[in-house]
NUVO-717796 format. One record per residue: residue in one letter; x, y, z of N, C-alpha, C, O, CB in turn. Coordinates in pm, whole numbers, plus 32768, in hexadecimal, padded with zeros to 4 digits. Glycine has a CB too. Layout:
N
AXYZXYZXYZXYZXYZ ...
***
This chain:
180
IC2CE48C7A0FEC35C48C6A118C37D493EA171C35549AEA154C3AF48C9A094 SC3C34925A1DDC3F04993A232C4884988A23DC4BC4928A276C3AC498EA2C0 GC4CD49EAA206C55E49E4A203C58A4974A1A7C5584968A137C59749CFA290 DC5E74922A1D6C61648B2A186C5D0482FA1AAC5F347C6A174C6AC48A2A196 SC56F4834A204C52C47B9A22DC4A447ADA1EBC4674810A1C4C51E47B3A2C6 IC4754732A1E1C3F34715A1A6C39346F7A218C3B346A9A271C3FB469CA140 DC31E4735A215C2B9471CA27BC25846B2A247C1F146D2A20AC26D47A0A2A2 FC27A4633A25FC22A45C5A22AC19E45C3A266C13F4599A223C2704541A244 SC18F45EEA2E2C10945F0A31EC0B14658A2D9C0394643A2CAC111460DA3B5 AC0EB46C7A2AFC09D472DA266C07346F7A1DDC0034710A1B0C0EF47B0A256 IC0CD46AEA19AC0AC4674A118C03B460FA129BFDC460EA0DAC1294631A0D8 AC04645BAA190BFDE4556A1A8BF594598A1CABEF14568A19EC00844F9A21A SBF5B4604A216BEDF464BA239BEA0468CA1C0BE254691A1B4BEFB46B5A2A3 LBEF246BEA166BEC14700A0EDBE86469AA08BBE1846AFA057BF32474EA0A9 ABECE462EA070BEA545CFA009BE4A4560A03EBDF6452E9FF4BF1F45929FCA GBE59453AA0BABE1144C8A0F2BD7B44C7A0E1BD43445FA0BEBE2E44C0A180 PBD364536A0F7BCA44536A0E9BC724518A05DBBFC44F8A04BBC6E45B9A114 SBCC945219FF9BCA145069F6EBCBC44769F44BC9944509ED4BCEA45649F12 VBCF844279F9ABD1B439D9F79BCAD43409FABBC7B4350A01ABDA543759FB8 VBC8742E09F57BC1A42859F76BC4741F49F6EBCAD41D49F30BBA3429C9F18 SBBFA419D9FAEBC0C410D9FA1BBA240D99F41BB33410E9F3CBC0340C4A02D IBBC440739EF5BB68403A9E93BB603FA49EA9BBC63F619EB9BB96405B9E00 EBAE63F709EAABAD33EDF9EB7BA773EB09E48BA0D3EE99E31BA993EBA9F43 EBAA23E469E04BA4C3E079DA0BA2A3D7B9DD1BA7F3D339E06BA913E039D14 KB9AC3D579DBEB97D3CD09DDEB9383C999D63B8DD3CD69D2CB91D3CCF9E5B VB9653C269D38B9283BE19CC7B9113B509CEFB93D3B259D59B9823BEB9C46 TB8CC3B059C99B8A83A7C9CBDB9203A239CD9B91739C69D29B8553A3F9C50 NB9913A3E9C9ABA0639E99CACBA6E3A249D0BBAE039F59D0EBA4639CE9C27 GBA4A3A899D5ABAA93ABF9DBBBA963B529DD5BA313B8F9DB1BB343AA69D8D SBAFB3B8A9E16BAF83C199E35BB853C509E34BBE63C049E34BAB63C329EBE GBB913CD39E32BC133D149E32BC073DA19E68BB9A3DDA9E6DBC4F3D159DA7 TBC783DD89E8FBC7A3E609EC3BCE83EB09E7FBD453E789E46BC8E3E609F5B GBCDB3F319E87BD3E3F8D9E51BD2440179E88BCDA40299EE9BD3B3F8E9DB8 SBD6240779E4BBD5741029E75BD3A41599DFDBD3F412B9D8BBDD941309EBD GBD1C41D69E17BD0542379DAEBD0842C29DEABD1F42D39E62BC7E421D9D67 WBCF243269D96BCF443B09DC7BC9144049D76BC7A43ED9D00BD8243EB9DBD IBC5944659DBBBBF244BA9D7FBC32451F9D21BC8145759D4ABB9F45039DEE YBC0F45129CA3BC4445699C3BBBEB45E39C26BC1D46549C1EBC54451C9BB9 KBB6A45CD9C1CBB0946399C08BA8E461D9C5CBA6645AA9C6EBAE346479B72 SBA5246889C90B9D8467B9CDFB98346F69CCAB9B247679CD9B9F846669D76 NB90346E09CA6B8A747509C9BB84047449D0CB85B47009D6FB86147539C0E SB7CF47829D00B76E47829D6EB72C46FA9D87B6F546E39DF2B70447E79D52 SB73146A09D24B6EB46219D35B73D45A49D14B71545359D3AB67246209CE2 TB7AC45B49CD0B7F845419C9FB88D45579CB3B8BF45C69CA6B7DA45289C0B SB8D344EB9CD3B96544F19CDEB9A244869C85B97244159C7EB99444DF9D72 YBA0E44AD9C40BA5644549BE6BADA442E9C27BB2344839C5ABA6E44979B5B IBAF743AD9C24BB6943759C6BBBC3432D9C09BB9442E09BB5BB3B43159CDC VBC4543469C12BCA943029BBFBCE1428D9C0EBCFC42999C86BD1A43649B92 TBCF2421D9BCBBD2E41A69C08BD7341579B9ABD7C41859B28BCC2414E9C51 NBDA440E19BBCBDDD40879B57BD6F40329B1BBD0F400F9B5FBE4B402D9B95 NBD7D40119A9BBD1D3FB99A59BD163F319A9FBCA93EFA9AAFBD433FA699C6 HBD883EFC9AC9BD853E779B05BD3A3E739B8ABD173E079BB9BE123E459B19 VBD223EE89BC8BCD43EEF9C43BC3F3ED49C26BBFA3E9B9C7ABCE53F799C87 VBC0F3EFD9BB0BB813EF19B8FBB653E909B1CBAF23E7E9AF5BB493F789B6B QBBCB3E539AE7BBBE3E009A6FBB5E3D8A9A81BB0C3D719A29BC453DCC9A45 DBB683D429AF0BB0E3CCF9B03BA7D3CFB9B07BA263CB89AD0BB323C849B85 FBA623D6C9B49B9D93DA19B4DB9AC3DC79AC0B93A3DAB9A99B9D03E1C9BAB ABA053E079A74B9E33E3299ECB9C13DBC9992B96C3DC7993ABA553E8399AF LBA043D4C99A7B9F13CD79951B9853C799984B9633C179941BA733C8C9943 SB94F3C9499F9B8EA3C3C9A34B85E3C659A0AB8493CD299D5B8F53C3C9ACD NB7FF3C0D9A23B7723C2A9A08B7283C469A89B6B23C269A96B72F3BB599BD GB76B3C809AE7B72D3C9C9B69B7993CBE9BCDB80D3CD39BAAB6D93C259B99 GB7713CC29C49B7D03CE49CB2B7BF3D749CDDB75B3DB59CBFB85E3CCC9C83 SB8223DA49D24B81A3E2D9D55B8A33E6E9D53B90A3E2C9D5CB7E03E319DE3 LB8A13EF19D48B9183F439D4EB8FA3FB09DB4B89D3FFE9DA2B93F3F7F9CC0 TB9493FB59E1FB92E40119E8DB9A640699EA9BA1840399EABB9063FC49F0A VB98D40EA9EBEB9F441499EE3B9E0416F9F75B97141909F9FB9F141C89E88 EBA4B41689FC1BA484195A04CBA9C4213A058BB134214A039BA7B4127A0AD LBA5B427FA086BAA042FEA097BAFB42F9A111BAF5429CA161BA3C4372A0A4 NBB4F435DA11CBBAD4368A18BBB684367A213BBA2433AA275BBFE43E7A17D NBAEA4398A219BAA1439EA297BA54431DA2B6BA124313A31DBA404412A296 GBA5D42B9A25CBA1A4239A271B996422AA229B96041BBA222BA054224A301 DB95E4297A1F2B8E0428DA1A7B8F6423BA128B95F4245A0E8B8A9431BA183 QB89141E8A105B89C4192A08FB82F41B3A029B7BE41D3A04DB89340FFA0B8 YB85541AA9FA8B7F941C89F3AB80D41639ECAB87E413C9EADB81042599F07 PB79F41399E89B7AE40E59E13B7EC41379DA2B7D441AF9D96B72540AA9DE6 AB83D40F49D51B88241389CE4B86240F69C5EB83D40819C59B91B41399CFC TB87141439BF5B865410F9B6DB8E441359B20B92741969B42B7E541479B26 IB90240E79ABAB97941019A68B954416399FAB8F3414E99B1B9B2407E9A2D VB9A141CF99EEB98E42329985B9DF420A990AB9AF42149899B9B742BE99B6 GBA5941DE9921BAAF41B498B3BB2B417098EBBB4F4183995FBAD6422C985B RBB6A41209896BBE340DB98C2BC3A40BB9849BC0840AD97DABBC14059990F DBCBB40B09860BD1A409297F7BD7F402E982EBDD140519883BD60411397C2 SBD793FB397FEBDD43F4C9830BE643F659804BEC13F3B9849BDA63EC39801 NBE783FA89792BF003FC39763BF4D401D97C1BFC7400D97D1BEFD400196DA YBF09407B9801BF4940D59860BF2740B298F0BF5340F5994DBF2041649844 DBED940479903BEAC401B9987BE6B408E99D5BE8740A19A4BBF233FE299D6 LBE1540D89991BDCD414899CFBD37413599C2BD0640FB9961BDF741CE9991 ABCEF41669A26BC5D41659A21BC2941DF9A69BC6A42159AC3BC2440E39A61 VBBB1420A9A40BB6942759A84BAE3423B9AAEBA9C41FF9A5DBB5742F59A28 IBAC3424D9B2CBA4242229B60B9FC429B9B9BBA3B43039BB1BA5241B09BCB KB97A428E9BB6B93342FF9BF0B8D642CF9C5EB8A8425D9C60B8E4434C9B85 IB8BD432B9CBAB85B43159D25B7FB438A9D27B81E43F89CFDB8A143039DAF NB78343729D56B71E43DB9D60B72944209DE8B6CF44189E3BB68F43A29D4C KB79944629DFCB7B244B39E73B80A45249E44B875450E9E0BB7F644609EE8 GB7DD459E9E5CB82746129E2BB86B465F9E98B869463C9F0DB7CC466B9DE2 NB8A946CC9E6BB8EF47299EC3B95B46E69F17B96B47049F8EB88B476D9F1E LB9A5468B9ED8BA1446489F1BBA98468B9EF5BAA146C89E8ABA1745B19EF8 PBAFD46809F49BB7D46C49F2DBBC946839EBBBBE2460B9EBCBBD446C59FAA EBBEE46D39E59BC3946A49DE5BCCE46B09DFFBCFB47079E4ABC1246F49D66 LBD1B46579DC1BDAC46649DC5BDDB46B09D4ABDA7469C9CDCBDF145D89DCD SBE3C47079D5CBE71474F9CE9BEDE46FB9CA7BF1A46A39CE4BEA947DA9D13 IBEF547199C28BF5546CF9BD8BFD7471E9BD2BFD747969BB5BF1E46B49B49 GC04646DB9BEDC0C947179BE1C10646F99B59C0C546BC9B04C12546E59C51 DC18047239B45C1C547109AC6C23246A59AD8C2A046C29B07C20347969A93 SC212462A9AB1C27245BD9AC2C2EC45CC9A68C353458D9A81C22E45389AA7 SC2E3461D9A00C357463099A7C3C5468299EBC435468799BAC32B46749925 KC3A546C19A5BC40947119AA3C44946C59B16C49B46FC9B5FC3C947909AD7 LC42246459B28C45E45F59B93C4F145DC9B77C51A45CD9B04C41445719BA3 VC53E45D69BE2C5CA45AC9BD7C5E2453F9C40C59F45399CA7C62C46269BEB IC64144EC9C23C66544829C82C68B44C29D06C6DB45209D0BC6D944289C4B GC651448E9D70C66944C49DF6C5F9451B9E2BC5F7453B9EA2C6E745129DF6 DC59B45439DD4C52845929E03C4D845429E69C4C744C99E58C4CE45BD9D8C PC4A545839ED2C451453C9F33C3C745219EFAC39045739EB0C445458D9FB6 VC38F44AC9F1CC30844879EF2C2C044439F66C2FE440F9FC3C30C442A9E75 VC23B44459F5DC1E744069FC3C17E43B29F7BC14043E09F1BC1A44471A021 AC16C43379FAAC10342DF9F77C09842D59FE3C0B542B6A056C13B42509F50 IC01A42EF9FBDBFAA42E8A01BBF4442899FDFBF1A429B9F6DBF6B4376A037 GBF1C4224A02ABEBD41C49FF4BE894166A05EBE884184A0D5BEFB41769F85 SBE5D40F2A02FBE21408DA086BE674006A076BE263FA4A051BD8B407EA069 PBEE94001A090BF2D3F80A081BEF53F1BA0E4BEDD3F3AA159BFC43F90A095 LBEE13EA1A0B4BEAD3E35A107BE283E59A148BE053E24A1B2BF133E10A172 GBDDD3EB6A109BD5B3EDFA13CBD623F43A1AFBCFC3F61A1ECBD113E68A169 LBDD73F77A1CCBDE83FD6A23BBDDE4065A206BE40409EA1D7BE713FC0A282 RBD66409BA20FBD45411FA1D8BD9D418DA213BDBA418CA28BBCB24140A1F0 GBDC741EBA1BFBE0E4262A1ECBE9F424AA213BED54293A266BDC7429CA25F TBEDE41E5A1D8BF6A41C8A1F7BFC54224A1A5BFAF4237A12EBF8B4134A1DC VC02A425BA1E8C08742B9A1A9C1144280A1B2C1414259A21EC07F4345A1EB TC159427DA141C1E74259A140C23142C5A0F3C1F84306A09CC1FE41CCA101 SC2AF42D7A112C2FE433EA0CDC37F4303A099C3AC4299A0C4C31B43B4A12B GC3B9434BA03CC4374320A002C469438A9FA2C44944009FADC429429A9FBB IC4B8435C9F44C4EE43B69EDEC4D4437A9E55C4B243049E48C58643CF9EF4 VC4E743CC9DEFC4E843999D67C56E43529D57C5D743919D5DC4D4440E9CFB SC56842CF9D43C5E2427F9D39C618427D9CAAC69142789C96C5C841F19D69 AC5BF42809C49C5E6427F9BBBC57042AE9B68C4FE42AF9B97C61541F19B8D LC58B42D59AEFC52443039A93C52A42B09A13C590427399F4C534439A9A73 NC4BC42B099C9C4B4426D9946C4D041D8994EC51441A098F8C51442AE98E5 RC49B419899B4C4AD410899C6C44140BB997BC3CC40E09981C4AB40E29A5B PC46740509932C4003FFB98F6C3C03FA89965C4053F7399BCC43D3F9E9887 VC33C3F9E9962C2F33F5899CBC2893F01998CC24C3F279928C2B33FBC9A2F TC2723E8C99C6C2013E3899A2C1A03E409A15C1C43E229A87C22D3DA29984 AC1263E6899FAC0C43E7E9A65C0423E379A44C02B3E0F99D2C0AB3F149A7C GBFEF3E299AA9BF6B3DEE9A95BF6D3D599AA9BFD13D1E9AD2BF373E109A0C GBEFD3D1D9A8ABEEF3C8D9A9CBEE33C489A17BF463C3399D1BE753C6E9AF2 QBE673C2399F3BE4F3BDE9976BE743C399902BE563CB19904BDBB3BB2996B GBEB63C01989DBEDB3C4F9828BF3E3CBC984ABF2D3D2F9821BE613C8C97EA DBFA73C9A9894C00B3CFD98BDC03A3D509847C0483D1D97D7C0823CB79900 AC0523DCE9860C0823E2897F8C0FE3E6F982BC1093E8998A3C0143E8D97CF SC15B3E8F97D4C1D43ED497FDC1C23F6A97F1C17F3F9C9796C24C3EA797A9 FC1FD3FB0984FC1F640429852C28440779857C2DC403A9894C1A2407598CB IC29B40E79818C31C41289823C30741AF9865C29641DB9876C36141379797 NC37141EF9889C36D427098CBC33042689958C2F342C89986C31F42D19878 AC34141F7999BC30D41EA9A22C36D422A9A86C3E542369A6DC2F741559A46 IC33542549AF7C382428E9B65C39F421D9BC7C34341DA9BF6C33543059BAA QC41C42089BE6C44041A69C4DC45441F19CD0C49642589CD4C4C141569C26 TC41941BB9D3CC42741F99DBFC44941909E27C42E41199E13C3A742449DE6 DC48341BA9E94C49B415E9F02C42F416B9F6DC439412A9FD5C52541779F3F AC3C941BD9F55C35641C29FB0C311413A9FAAC2FC41059F3DC2F242379F8A AC2EE4103A01DC2B0407EA020C22B407E9FD7C1D340D09FF3C29D4050A0B1 IC21C40219F79C1A2400D9F2DC17F3F799F3AC1CC3F249F0DC1B2403B9E95 TC10D3F599F76C0E83ECD9F8BC05E3EB39F50C0193F119F29C0EA3EA9A020 PC0343E329F48BFB13E149F0EBF413E659F50BF3C3E729FCABF933D7F9F1C GBEE93E9B9EFDBE7D3EF29F2CBE9E3F859F18BE453FDA9F1FBE613ED89FBE NBF1D3FA39EFFBF47402C9EE5BF3B404F9E51BF4C40C29E2BBFD740429F14 SBF1C3FEC9DFEBF0D40049D6FBEA1406D9D57BE3440669D90BEEA3F819D24 GBEC040CE9D03BE6141379CE2BE6E41B39D38BE36421B9D18BDD741039CEC ABEB841A89DA6BECB421A9E00BF2942809DC1BF76425F9D67BF0341EB9E89 PBF2142FC9DEEBF7943619DB6C005435C9DF2C017433C9E68BF3E43EB9DCA LC067437C9DA0C0ED439B9DCDC0F744329DC2C0E7446A9D55C15F43509D79 VC10F44759E32C10D45079E31C19745419E4EC1EC45009E8BC0A8453C9E97 NC1AA45BB9E20C22746039E37C221464F9EBCC1C046409F07C24546649DC3 AC285469E9ED8C28D46E79F57C22147529F64C20C47879FD2C31647279F64 KC1DC47739EF6C16E47D49EFAC0E8478E9F07C08047D19F08C16F482B9E7E GC0E747079F0FC06B46BC9F18C02546AD9E93BFAD46919E90C01046FD9F78 QC06D46C09E24C03446B49D9DC05146299D65C0BC45F29D7CC06D47219D40 VBFF345F09D1BC005456E9CE0C06E45759C71C06345C59C14BF7F45389CA9 IC0D2451F9C7DC13A45179C15C14644899BDFC196446F9B85C1C245459C4B GC0F5442D9C16C0F543A39BE8C08543549C28C04543849C86C17B43619C04 IC06E42DC9BF7C00942849C2EC04B42019C51C08E41C39BFEBF93426F9BC9 NC03841D79CCDC078415B9CFBC03F40E39CB4C06940729CCEC067414B9D92 
***
């Protein structure tokens, strides 16, 4: 932030390298989504995404799960854990020393705060949209099979389209305050 204006290009430059594209291929189809690097050590990186992005792969007896980094490099991924009730999943790749995104405090959000969504909508890697927090504590139904209701969701007017699921919603400091 410089003065009263928001530097969206600086936010995108800060957070963008930590955002990944995810593709699952199973015998009955394929799907795409997004995610972001939560933790990375010298050999392994852990990525947060939505459960519905990886659910078909998790329930299949084969197929592939691939992560594409911001620079276009691709790595096979495995599921570490997932929770359909919260529509969250953690996957990992055997590639370390990747840029992590920091976590912000979503409890301090107020309506009107600026936000940025970075992801791979419609398979277009590195797409950035901006908006504001439109409302807080919204009930939401998310995911595909076995839909579950969530409360305390952040509503934004930043464009979120198919393939952006699992991508981070970041604040003006480039910190994750929600998951698309």
